[in-house]
C-alpha positions, 0 to 999 in steps of 0.5 A, a space after each residue: 639352395 636354402 629355401 624358406 619353410 614359410 614366406 614370412 619375414 620373421 621365418 626365413 627358414 633354416 640358417 645357412 651355415 655361411 651365415 652362422 660362420 659370419 656372425 660367430 667370429 664377429 662375436 668372438 672378435 668383440 668378446 676377446 677384447 674384454 678383461 675383468 681382472 689382471 690375473 689371466 687364469 682368473 680372467 678366463 674363469 670369470 669371462 667363461 662364467 659370464 659367457 655361459 650366463 649370457 648364452 642362457 639368457 640370450 637363448 631363452 629370450 630369443 626362444 621366447 620372442 620368436 618361438 620355434 622358428 629358427 632363421 637368420 632373424 633369430 640368429 642375429 637377435 641371439 648374437 646381438 642380445 648375447 653380446 649386449 648381455 655379456 658386455 653388461 655383465 662384464 662392466 658390472 663385474 669390473 665395477 664391483 672389482 674396482 669398488 673392492 680395490 678402491 674401498 680397501 685403501 684408506 683414501 678410497 674408504 673415505 671417498 666411498 663413504 663421502 660419495 654414498 653420503 652425498 648420493 643419499 642426501 641427493 636422493 633425500 632432497 629429490 624426494 622431499 622436493 617431489 613430495 612438496 610439489 605434489 
């Protein structure tokens, strides 16, 4: 039986191998659904780089958050943070790929310039209204 090294909720003790076995496949099922580009090999390469980055961010963040107290809470925090960082990076890369594909067409270039102009105009008007109200 797995016993806790301390009685705190934040330190439930060493992680049971069955608990890891239930979290990792769930993460794998969620992550396998993502695609960034149409090319299979390039997609695997990009997802691998994103996966490594999300692992490092989650590992460091959870380590800083919980210190050297491993346990179920740390594992759940790690896998949850890792998934959200991974998904965020995937959507950022997908947005960049979509932008590059859209801007390279003539209609996309004109649309992009108009969108940027309208956005800058909106920001300028918002700042002007804010400055007038102060």
